[in-house]
SESETOR-506596 format. One record per residue: residue in one letter; z, y, x negated of N, C-alpha, C in turn. Coordinates in steps of 0.1 Angstrom, whole numbers, plus 5000, padded with zeros to 4 digits. Atoms other than C-alpha are relative to their C-alpha. Example, Ala and Ser with C-alpha at 12.3 -4.5 7.8 and 13.67 -1.06 7.14 Angstrom:
! residues 2
ATOM residuo  nzz  nyy  nxx cazz cayy caxx  czz  cyy  cxx
ATOM       A 5000 4988 4991 5078 4955 4877 5000 5012 4991
ATOM       S 5000 4989 5009 5071 4989 4863 5008 5011 5008
END
This chain:
! residues 282
ATOM residuo  nzz  nyy  nxx cazz cayy caxx  czz  cyy  cxx
ATOM       X 4991 4991 5009 1229 4628 5037 5010 5007 5008
ATOM       X 4990 4992 4994 1261 4644 5045 4996 5014 5002
ATOM       X 5004 4987 4999 1253 4677 5061 5007 5010 4992
ATOM       X 4993 4990 5008 1280 4695 5042 4996 5000 4986
ATOM       X 5005 5000 5014 1264 4685 5009 4988 5010 4999
ATOM       X 5012 4990 4999 1234 4708 5020 5004 5013 5005
ATOM       X 4995 4987 4995 1256 4736 5032 4999 5001 5015
ATOM       X 5000 5000 4985 1254 4726 5069 5013 4995 5005
ATOM       X 4988 5006 4993 1282 4719 5093 4998 4986 5004
ATOM       X 5002 5014 4996 1288 4683 5102 4997 4998 5014
ATOM       X 5004 5003 4987 1274 4667 5133 5013 4997 5009
ATOM       X 4988 5003 4993 1310 4657 5142 5008 5013 5005
ATOM       X 4994 4988 4996 1318 4694 5148 5004 5001 5015
ATOM       X 4996 4998 4986 1337 4702 5180 5008 5013 5000
ATOM       X 4993 4988 4999 1353 4734 5193 5014 4997 5006
ATOM       X 4987 5002 4994 1390 4736 5200 5004 5012 5009
ATOM       X 4996 4989 4990 1410 4761 5221 4997 5014 4996
ATOM       X 5001 4985 5002 1405 4798 5225 5014 5005 5001
ATOM       X 4987 4993 4999 1435 4821 5220 4997 5014 5005
ATOM       X 5004 4987 4993 1433 4851 5243 5012 5010 5000
ATOM       X 4990 4989 4997 1451 4885 5245 4998 5004 5015
ATOM       X 5000 4997 4986 1460 4892 5281 5012 5010 5003
ATOM       X 4990 4990 4997 1480 4919 5298 5013 4994 5006
ATOM       X 4989 5006 4994 1502 4895 5317 4998 4985 4999
ATOM       X 5002 5014 5001 1508 4859 5308 5002 4993 5013
ATOM       X 4998 5006 4987 1521 4851 5343 4988 5001 5008
ATOM       X 5012 4998 4992 1491 4866 5360 4988 4991 4996
ATOM       X 5011 5009 5005 1466 4848 5338 5003 4986 5001
ATOM       X 4996 5014 4998 1485 4816 5339 4997 4995 5014
ATOM       X 5003 5004 4987 1483 4816 5376 4986 4998 5003
ATOM       X 5014 5001 4998 1446 4822 5375 4994 4988 4994
ATOM       X 5005 5012 5007 1440 4795 5350 5003 4987 5008
ATOM       X 4996 5012 4992 1459 4770 5372 4993 5000 5013
ATOM       X 5006 5000 4986 1446 4781 5406 4985 5000 5001
ATOM       X 5015 4999 4999 1410 4788 5398 4993 4990 4991
ATOM       X 5006 5009 5009 1401 4768 5367 5006 4986 5001
ATOM       X 4994 5013 4999 1425 4740 5375 5006 4994 4988
ATOM       X 4994 5005 5012 1440 4738 5341 5015 4997 5002
ATOM       X 4986 5004 4999 1475 4724 5335 5008 5005 4988
ATOM       X 4991 4996 5011 1504 4736 5313 5011 4990 4998
ATOM       X 4989 5010 5002 1523 4704 5303 5010 5004 4990
ATOM       X 4990 4995 5009 1540 4722 5275 4998 5016 4999
ATOM       X 5001 4985 5002 1545 4758 5263 4988 5003 4991
ATOM       X 5011 4998 5010 1516 4753 5239 4988 5007 5007
ATOM       X 5012 4994 4994 1489 4763 5264 4995 4992 5012
ATOM       X 5005 5004 4988 1466 4753 5291 4989 4989 4997
ATOM       X 5007 5013 5003 1449 4718 5292 4992 4995 5011
ATOM       X 5007 5008 4990 1425 4696 5310 5009 4988 5004
ATOM       X 4991 5011 4995 1438 4665 5328 5004 4990 4989
ATOM       X 4997 5010 5011 1437 4644 5296 5009 5006 4990
ATOM       X 4992 4993 5010 1459 4669 5278 4993 5007 4989
ATOM       X 5008 4992 5011 1431 4685 5257 5003 5014 5002
ATOM       X 4996 4986 5000 1443 4720 5248 4987 5008 5000
ATOM       X 5012 4992 4999 1417 4746 5259 5003 5015 4999
ATOM       X 4997 4986 5000 1434 4780 5263 5014 5002 4996
ATOM       X 4986 4996 5003 1465 4796 5247 4999 5016 5002
ATOM       X 4999 4986 4996 1477 4831 5256 5010 5008 4991
ATOM       X 4991 4990 5006 1491 4861 5237 5002 5011 5010
ATOM       X 4997 4989 4991 1508 4886 5261 5000 5013 4993
ATOM       X 5000 4987 5005 1500 4922 5253 5001 5009 5011
ATOM       X 4998 4991 4988 1516 4944 5280 4992 5012 4999
ATOM       X 5008 4988 5001 1493 4972 5289 4986 4998 4994
ATOM       X 5013 5003 5007 1462 4955 5273 4989 5006 5009
ATOM       X 5011 4995 4992 1431 4973 5284 4990 4989 5004
ATOM       X 5009 5010 4995 1408 4952 5305 4986 5002 4994
ATOM       X 5014 5000 5006 1373 4943 5293 4991 5009 5010
ATOM       X 5009 4992 4992 1349 4971 5305 4987 4992 5004
ATOM       X 5011 5007 4995 1318 4961 5324 4989 5000 4988
ATOM       X 5011 5000 5010 1296 4971 5294 5004 4991 4988
ATOM       X 4996 5009 5011 1316 4949 5270 5006 5007 4988
ATOM       X 4996 4995 5014 1332 4954 5236 4996 4989 4990
ATOM       X 5003 5010 5009 1323 4938 5204 5012 4990 4999
ATOM       X 4990 5010 4999 1341 4905 5204 4996 4989 5010
ATOM       X 5003 5011 4990 1343 4879 5232 4991 5005 5011
ATOM       X 5008 4999 4988 1315 4878 5258 5005 4990 5011
ATOM       X 4993 5010 4991 1327 4845 5273 5004 4988 4992
ATOM       X 4998 5014 5004 1342 4812 5266 4996 4991 5011
ATOM       X 5007 5009 4991 1327 4781 5282 5006 4986 5000
ATOM       X 4995 5013 4998 1343 4750 5296 4989 4991 5005
ATOM       X 5010 5010 4996 1320 4720 5298 5006 4989 5007
ATOM       X 4994 5010 4992 1328 4696 5326 4992 4987 4996
ATOM       X 5006 5012 5005 1319 4659 5320 4988 4995 5009
ATOM       X 5010 5004 4991 1295 4656 5350 4995 5011 5009
ATOM       X 5005 4991 4989 1273 4674 5375 5008 4999 5012
ATOM       X 4992 5002 4988 1294 4659 5402 5013 5009 4999
ATOM       X 4988 4991 5002 1325 4677 5388 4996 5014 5002
ATOM       X 5005 4987 4998 1305 4709 5387 4999 5003 5015
ATOM       X 5001 4998 4986 1297 4705 5424 5014 5001 5007
ATOM       X 4986 4999 4994 1334 4699 5432 5006 5013 4997
ATOM       X 4994 4987 5004 1343 4730 5412 4994 5011 5009
ATOM       X 5006 4989 4992 1318 4751 5431 5005 5000 5014
ATOM       X 4994 5001 4987 1331 4739 5464 5014 5006 5001
ATOM       X 4987 4995 5002 1366 4747 5452 5000 5015 5000
ATOM       X 5001 4985 5001 1356 4783 5444 4997 5005 5014
ATOM       X 5004 4995 4987 1340 4787 5478 5012 4999 5010
ATOM       X 4989 5001 4991 1371 4774 5495 5011 5011 4997
ATOM       X 4991 4989 5004 1392 4799 5475 4995 5014 5004
ATOM       X 5006 4987 4998 1368 4827 5483 4999 5008 4987
ATOM       X 5001 4993 5013 1366 4835 5446 4986 5003 4996
ATOM       X 5014 4997 5004 1335 4854 5435 4995 4992 4988
ATOM       X 5006 5007 5011 1311 4836 5412 4985 5004 4999
ATOM       X 5015 4999 5002 1276 4839 5397 4996 4987 4993
ATOM       X 5004 5013 5005 1255 4811 5384 4985 5001 4994
ATOM       X 5013 5001 5005 1224 4802 5364 4997 4985 4997
ATOM       X 5005 5013 5005 1203 4771 5357 4993 5003 4986
ATOM       X 5005 4997 5014 1197 4772 5319 4991 4989 4995
ATOM       X 5009 5011 5003 1175 4741 5320 5007 4989 4991
ATOM       X 4992 5009 5007 1197 4725 5293 5014 4997 5006
ATOM       X 4988 5001 4993 1227 4730 5315 5000 5008 5013
ATOM       X 4998 4992 4988 1239 4744 5349 5013 5006 4999
ATOM       X 4988 4993 5004 1265 4771 5347 5005 5009 5012
ATOM       X 4994 4991 4991 1289 4790 5369 5009 5010 4992
ATOM       X 4994 4989 5007 1303 4824 5358 5012 5006 5008
ATOM       X 4989 4994 4993 1337 4839 5367 5006 5011 4991
ATOM       X 4993 4989 5008 1358 4869 5357 5015 4999 5002
ATOM       X 4986 5002 4998 1395 4865 5350 5007 5014 5003
ATOM       X 4993 4987 4996 1422 4892 5358 4999 5011 4990
ATOM       X 5002 4989 5010 1416 4910 5325 4985 5004 4998
ATOM       X 5014 4997 5001 1378 4912 5331 4993 4992 4990
ATOM       X 5007 5009 5009 1371 4884 5306 4992 4990 5008
ATOM       X 5009 5009 4993 1342 4862 5316 5002 4986 4995
ATOM       X 4999 5013 5002 1345 4825 5318 4988 4992 5006
ATOM       X 5011 5009 4995 1317 4800 5321 5005 4986 5002
ATOM       X 4998 5014 4997 1321 4766 5336 4987 4993 5002
ATOM       X 5014 5005 4999 1291 4743 5332 5000 4985 4998
ATOM       X 5002 5014 5003 1277 4708 5330 4987 4999 4993
ATOM       X 5013 5002 5008 1250 4697 5305 4991 4991 5008
ATOM       X 5010 5009 4996 1218 4681 5315 4998 4989 4989
ATOM       X 5001 5010 5011 1210 4649 5295 4991 5006 4989
ATOM       X 5008 4995 5011 1197 4657 5260 4985 4995 5001
ATOM       X 5014 5005 5000 1166 4636 5267 4991 5009 5009
ATOM       X 5008 4990 4992 1155 4663 5292 4998 5013 4994
ATOM       X 5001 4987 5006 1158 4692 5268 4986 5001 4993
ATOM       X 5014 4997 5005 1125 4708 5257 5000 5010 4989
ATOM       X 5002 4991 5011 1115 4725 5225 4986 5007 5001
ATOM       X 5012 4993 5001 1089 4752 5222 4999 5005 4985
ATOM       X 5000 4997 5015 1081 4753 5184 5015 4998 4995
ATOM       X 4987 5000 5006 1114 4762 5167 5011 5002 5010
ATOM       X 4990 4996 4990 1132 4772 5199 5003 4989 5010
ATOM       X 4996 5008 4989 1151 4750 5223 4998 5009 5013
ATOM       X 5003 4992 4989 1139 4762 5257 5012 5001 5009
ATOM       X 4989 4997 4991 1167 4777 5278 4996 5011 5010
ATOM       X 5005 4991 4989 1162 4796 5311 5012 5008 5006
ATOM       X 4990 4992 4992 1181 4821 5333 4996 4998 5015
ATOM       X 5005 5002 4986 1168 4805 5366 5012 5000 5010
ATOM       X 4989 5002 4990 1188 4805 5398 5005 4986 5001
ATOM       X 4994 5013 4998 1212 4776 5403 4997 4995 5014
ATOM       X 5003 5007 4986 1202 4752 5431 5014 4995 5005
ATOM       X 4986 5002 4995 1236 4754 5447 5001 4988 5009
ATOM       X 4999 5012 4991 1229 4728 5474 4998 4987 4993
ATOM       X 5002 5013 5008 1217 4702 5449 5012 4997 4992
ATOM       X 4987 5002 5008 1248 4707 5427 5011 4995 5009
ATOM       X 4990 5004 4991 1271 4705 5457 4998 4986 5006
ATOM       X 5003 5013 4995 1254 4674 5470 5005 4989 4990
ATOM       X 4995 5010 5010 1265 4656 5437 5015 4998 5002
ATOM       X 4986 5001 4999 1301 4662 5447 5005 4987 5008
ATOM       X 4997 5011 4992 1301 4634 5472 5012 5003 5009
ATOM       X 4988 4998 4991 1333 4630 5493 5013 5004 4992
ATOM       X 4989 4997 5008 1356 4637 5464 5003 5015 4999
ATOM       X 4996 4986 5002 1375 4670 5462 5003 5003 4986
ATOM       X 4996 4995 5013 1382 4690 5431 5015 4998 4998
ATOM       X 4986 5003 5003 1414 4679 5415 5005 5007 4987
ATOM       X 4997 4994 5013 1415 4703 5386 4991 4996 4989
ATOM       X 5009 5004 5011 1397 4703 5353 5003 4986 4996
ATOM       X 4997 5014 5003 1392 4666 5347 5001 4996 4986
ATOM       X 5001 5006 5013 1396 4644 5318 4986 5001 4995
ATOM       X 5013 4998 5006 1367 4650 5294 4995 5014 5001
ATOM       X 5004 4987 5001 1365 4687 5300 5003 5005 4985
ATOM       X 4998 4995 5013 1360 4704 5266 4996 5014 4999
ATOM       X 5005 4987 5003 1355 4738 5251 4985 4998 4995
ATOM       X 5013 5002 5003 1317 4737 5251 4994 5010 4990
ATOM       X 5005 4991 5009 1308 4769 5234 5007 5013 5002
ATOM       X 4995 4987 4999 1318 4805 5228 4988 5010 4998
ATOM       X 5011 4991 5000 1296 4836 5232 5006 5014 4996
ATOM       X 4994 4988 5005 1302 4869 5213 4990 5011 5001
ATOM       X 5007 4987 5002 1291 4905 5214 5001 5003 4985
ATOM       X 4999 4996 5014 1282 4914 5179 4991 5012 4997
ATOM       X 5007 4988 5003 1267 4944 5161 4986 4999 4996
ATOM       X 5014 5002 5003 1235 4931 5147 4997 4985 4997
ATOM       X 5003 5015 5001 1217 4897 5147 4998 4996 4985
ATOM       X 5002 5004 5013 1207 4898 5111 5013 4996 4992
ATOM       X 4987 5001 5006 1243 4902 5099 5007 4987 5006
ATOM       X 4994 5012 4994 1254 4875 5124 4993 4987 4994
ATOM       X 5007 5013 5005 1227 4850 5111 5005 4998 4985
ATOM       X 4995 5003 5014 1238 4856 5075 5014 4994 4999
ATOM       X 4986 5006 5000 1274 4848 5083 5000 4987 5006
ATOM       X 4998 5013 4993 1271 4820 5108 4991 4989 4996
ATOM       X 5010 5010 5004 1240 4803 5096 5000 4999 4984
ATOM       X 5001 5000 5015 1238 4813 5059 5012 4995 4993
ATOM       X 4987 5003 5007 1275 4809 5050 5007 4989 5008
ATOM       X 4993 5010 4993 1292 4790 5078 4993 4987 5001
ATOM       X 5008 5012 5000 1264 4765 5081 4996 4995 5013
ATOM       X 5005 5004 4988 1254 4764 5117 4984 5000 4999
ATOM       X 5015 5001 4999 1217 4756 5126 4996 5008 5011
ATOM       X 5006 4992 4989 1196 4780 5146 4993 4991 5010
ATOM       X 5006 5008 4989 1187 4764 5179 4990 5008 5009
ATOM       X 5009 4992 4992 1170 4793 5197 5001 5015 4997
ATOM       X 5001 4986 5000 1159 4829 5194 4992 5005 5012
ATOM       X 5009 4998 4989 1141 4828 5227 5004 5011 5009
ATOM       X 4995 4990 4991 1163 4852 5246 5002 5013 4992
ATOM       X 5001 4987 5007 1158 4888 5236 5014 5005 4997
ATOM       X 4988 4995 5004 1187 4902 5216 5011 4990 4998
ATOM       X 4990 5010 5000 1205 4869 5213 4996 4989 4990
ATOM       X 5002 5011 5009 1208 4840 5188 5010 4989 5004
ATOM       X 4992 5011 4995 1220 4805 5197 5000 4990 4988
ATOM       X 4998 5008 5012 1234 4782 5169 5009 4988 5004
ATOM       X 4992 5012 4997 1250 4748 5168 5000 4991 4987
ATOM       X 5001 5011 5009 1256 4716 5148 4997 4988 5008
ATOM       X 5003 5013 4994 1244 4681 5155 4990 5001 5011
ATOM       X 5011 4999 4990 1215 4693 5177 5004 5004 5014
ATOM       X 4995 4996 4987 1237 4706 5206 4992 5013 5003
ATOM       X 5008 4987 4996 1220 4735 5226 5007 5012 4994
ATOM       X 4993 4990 5008 1247 4758 5213 5015 4999 5000
ATOM       X 4986 4999 5001 1282 4758 5201 5005 5015 5000
ATOM       X 4997 4986 5002 1280 4796 5195 4988 5008 5004
ATOM       X 5011 4991 4997 1259 4823 5210 5004 5014 4996
ATOM       X 4998 4987 5005 1256 4858 5196 4990 5010 5006
ATOM       X 5010 4990 4994 1241 4889 5213 5004 5014 4996
ATOM       X 4998 4986 5004 1237 4926 5206 5000 5009 5013
ATOM       X 5001 4993 4987 1239 4936 5243 5011 5011 5001
ATOM       X 4990 4989 5000 1270 4957 5236 5001 5007 4986
ATOM       X 5001 4993 5013 1259 4970 5202 5003 5015 5002
ATOM       X 4996 4986 4999 1273 5005 5197 5014 5002 5007
ATOM       X 4987 5000 4993 1305 4997 5217 5011 4997 4989
ATOM       X 4989 5003 5010 1338 4996 5198 5003 4985 4999
ATOM       X 4995 5014 5000 1352 4963 5186 5013 4999 5007
ATOM       X 4986 5002 4993 1381 4949 5207 5010 5000 4990
ATOM       X 4989 4999 5009 1413 4957 5191 5013 4994 5005
ATOM       X 4988 5007 4995 1449 4944 5194 5006 5005 5013
ATOM       X 4995 4995 4988 1455 4966 5224 4990 4997 5011
ATOM       X 5010 5003 4990 1425 4953 5243 5001 4985 5004
ATOM       X 5001 5014 4996 1423 4921 5264 4987 4994 4993
ATOM       X 5012 5006 5007 1400 4897 5245 5004 4987 4992
ATOM       X 4999 5012 5008 1399 4870 5219 5009 5003 4987
ATOM       X 4993 4999 5013 1426 4866 5192 4994 4991 4990
ATOM       X 5008 5008 5009 1408 4836 5177 4994 4988 5008
ATOM       X 5007 5013 4995 1385 4806 5184 5002 4990 4990
ATOM       X 4997 5011 5009 1388 4772 5168 4989 4991 4999
ATOM       X 5011 5009 5004 1363 4750 5150 5006 4988 4993
ATOM       X 4995 5012 5005 1371 4714 5144 4989 4992 4992
ATOM       X 5009 5007 5008 1353 4698 5115 5004 4985 4999
ATOM       X 4997 5015 5000 1352 4660 5108 5011 4996 4991
ATOM       X 4991 5005 5011 1372 4656 5076 5005 5012 4992
ATOM       X 4996 4990 5009 1392 4676 5051 4989 5003 4990
ATOM       X 5011 4997 5010 1362 4673 5028 4990 5010 5006
ATOM       X 5009 4990 4994 1341 4692 5054 5006 5014 4999
ATOM       X 4993 4988 5001 1367 4719 5054 4999 5006 4986
ATOM       X 5001 4995 5014 1367 4721 5016 4986 5004 4997
ATOM       X 5014 4996 5003 1329 4723 5015 4998 5014 5006
ATOM       X 5001 4987 4994 1331 4753 5039 5008 5010 4991
ATOM       X 4992 4991 5008 1359 4769 5018 4992 5004 4987
ATOM       X 5008 4997 5012 1336 4767 4987 4988 5009 5003
ATOM       X 5011 4991 4996 1307 4783 5006 5005 5014 5003
ATOM       X 4994 4987 4997 1330 4811 5018 5003 5007 4987
ATOM       X 4997 4994 5013 1342 4817 4982 4988 5005 4993
ATOM       X 5012 4997 5006 1307 4817 4969 4994 5012 5005
ATOM       X 5006 4989 4994 1296 4842 4994 5009 5013 5001
ATOM       X 4989 4990 5001 1328 4863 4988 5004 5005 5014
ATOM       X 4994 4997 4986 1338 4862 5025 5015 5000 4999
ATOM       X 4985 4999 5001 1374 4873 5028 5005 4991 5011
ATOM       X 4993 5008 4990 1393 4845 5045 5014 4997 4994
ATOM       X 4986 5004 5005 1429 4832 5043 5003 4986 5005
ATOM       X 4996 5014 4997 1445 4798 5044 5013 5000 5008
ATOM       X 4988 5002 4992 1472 4788 5069 5003 4985 5000
ATOM       X 4999 5014 5001 1484 4754 5059 4987 4994 4996
ATOM       X 5013 5005 5003 1453 4733 5059 4988 5006 5008
ATOM       X 5011 4993 4993 1434 4756 5082 4995 5012 4992
ATOM       X 5006 4987 5005 1410 4784 5072 4999 5010 5011
ATOM       X 5002 4989 4990 1411 4817 5091 4989 5009 4995
ATOM       X 5013 4993 5005 1376 4832 5088 4996 5010 5010
ATOM       X 5005 4989 4992 1367 4866 5102 4985 5001 4998
ATOM       X 5014 4996 5001 1331 4875 5109 4999 5015 4997
ATOM       X 5001 4985 5003 1317 4910 5101 5006 5009 5010
ATOM       X 4995 4991 4990 1331 4923 5133 5015 4997 5003
ATOM       X 4986 5004 4999 1366 4908 5129 5003 4989 5010
ATOM       X 4999 5011 4991 1360 4879 5153 5005 4988 4991
ATOM       X 4993 5009 5008 1384 4853 5139 4998 4985 5004
ATOM       X 5002 5014 4998 1376 4816 5136 5011 4992 4992
ATOM       X 4991 5009 5007 1403 4790 5128 4993 4986 4999
ATOM       X 5008 5012 5003 1387 4761 5111 5011 4989 4995
ATOM       X 4992 5011 5004 1405 4727 5108 4992 4987 4999
ATOM       X 5006 5013 5001 1397 4691 5101 5000 4994 5014
END
């Protein structure tokens, strides 16, 4: 059965680029190129080697950086590399640059975390094979174990990092939100994501097609103000569905739930209860 016929998002779902507010386009562009290895073949934004658009920038001079405690809105965006070998090359690249990083072994993936010039967190990760993922009842098991740096680096072989390779995609986005119940009503009950895990305290992980998560939501900054137009943060994230019929099915669910959204051409612009804006297209 077509998932959209039952109110679920299609298995063909993929994430598109994030659009960020930054204090200096030049400064962030330099960081995206030198640290993440993204390319800017056009004025449209920053891409992987195969031209896949991953990041676009809105310059807001004087934008307030993300505070350590966070603001409601973006926690991080996450670029998924096509292999563990590429993750090893990226880690060696960071060490050669002397750029600070943190890391975790999530069991379903291995991840490196960075902070950009505006204090925004970026995750760069590689998935483990789905055949190795483990469920505990209704929850997909994910961990916060230390990354085995030496094992990851050993995968790099003799090849050096050449920038974000072909096959790099926007793997997931992670948001600070005000309450988990409201987030679940919006993202699961209306948007149509499936719950993958509630195993981490104060967080909810949802996806389509059985992925470990396309979207993570946490209340770790609950009580903080929402990021506004004068704050560095997320202007919008993008959700790519399979067909125009999938978009229309979502439109009908939004209308039935009386969610205030707007259309822009064939795209839907859908805010969540905290004003985090999703651009939905076919």
